[in-house]
N, C-alpha and C positions, 0 to 999 in steps of 0.2 A: 847402412850398417857400419859402425865403427869397427876397426880392426887393429889388432896388436899381435905381432909375431913374437913369441917368447923363444929363448934359446938358452942352451947350457943347462945348469942345474936349477931345479925348483926345490931347494932344500933349505934347511936352517941356515946354512952358510951364505945363501944369497937372498934370504927373505927380505932384508931391508931394501935392497936395490930393486928387487922384483915388486915389492909392495908399492914403492914409489911410482914405478911404471904403470902398475895396475890402477893406482889411484888416479893418475892423470887420464888413463883411458876411461875409467868410470865417470870422471867428471865430464869428459867430452861426450860420452854416450848420454849422460843425463841432460846436457845442454841441447843435444840434438834430438833427444827422446827416441833414440834408436838402440837396438840391441848391440851387444858387443861380441865380436867374433875373436876368439883366441886361437891363433895358429900354433899348435904344439909340435910341429914337424921336427924342429931342431932342439927339442927338450931332451936332454940326455939322462936326467935322473929326477925322480919325484919322491919326496918323503912326506911325513906328516905335516911339516910346516908348509910345504908346497900345496898340499891338499887343503890346508886351512886357508891359504891365500885364495885358491880357486873358489872355495865355498863362500868365503867372505865377499868376494867380488860378485858372485851370483846373488847373494843375499842383498847386497847394497843395491843392485840394479832391480831386483824383484820389488823392492820398496817403491821404485819409480815406474813400475809396470813394464819394465824392460827385462831382458834376460841375457844369458851368456850362451853362446854356441861355441863348442870346441871343434876345431877343424884340424884335419891332417894329424890325427892322434896316432903316434907310433904304437906298435904292438906292446912294447914294454910299459908304456904309460897306460894303455888300455887295461893291461893286466893289473896294475896297481889300483886303478879305479874300480875294477871288478872285484878285486880281493877285499876292498873295503865297502863293497856294495854301494858304490857311489856313481856308477855309470848312468843310472837312471836320473840322477840329480841335474844332469846337464843335457841340453840338446846337442847332438853331434851331427855335424855336417857330413853328408854322404861323400864318399871318395876315399881314396887311400892316402896314407901318409907317404911323404916323399922319401 
């Protein structure tokens, strides 16, 4: 499984930088035909742009028969996912956030 640890804000202000990191991770996952695990333990904020990046990443990999697993999801990020009814759109690794 390919892994990418995200940190800081997943917001409109960091969307370009984060999207470049996610694109590299998606390309690696596609080459290895493995799912991608996104470690969100260090994510401090998530807005609509960040949600869009996560959904786009999942959609890109679904087209290749792979998926995205979210790991170490902090409670404040889980709350955002649930408030938009998106927590069921991602596989979530069991275990607690750091």
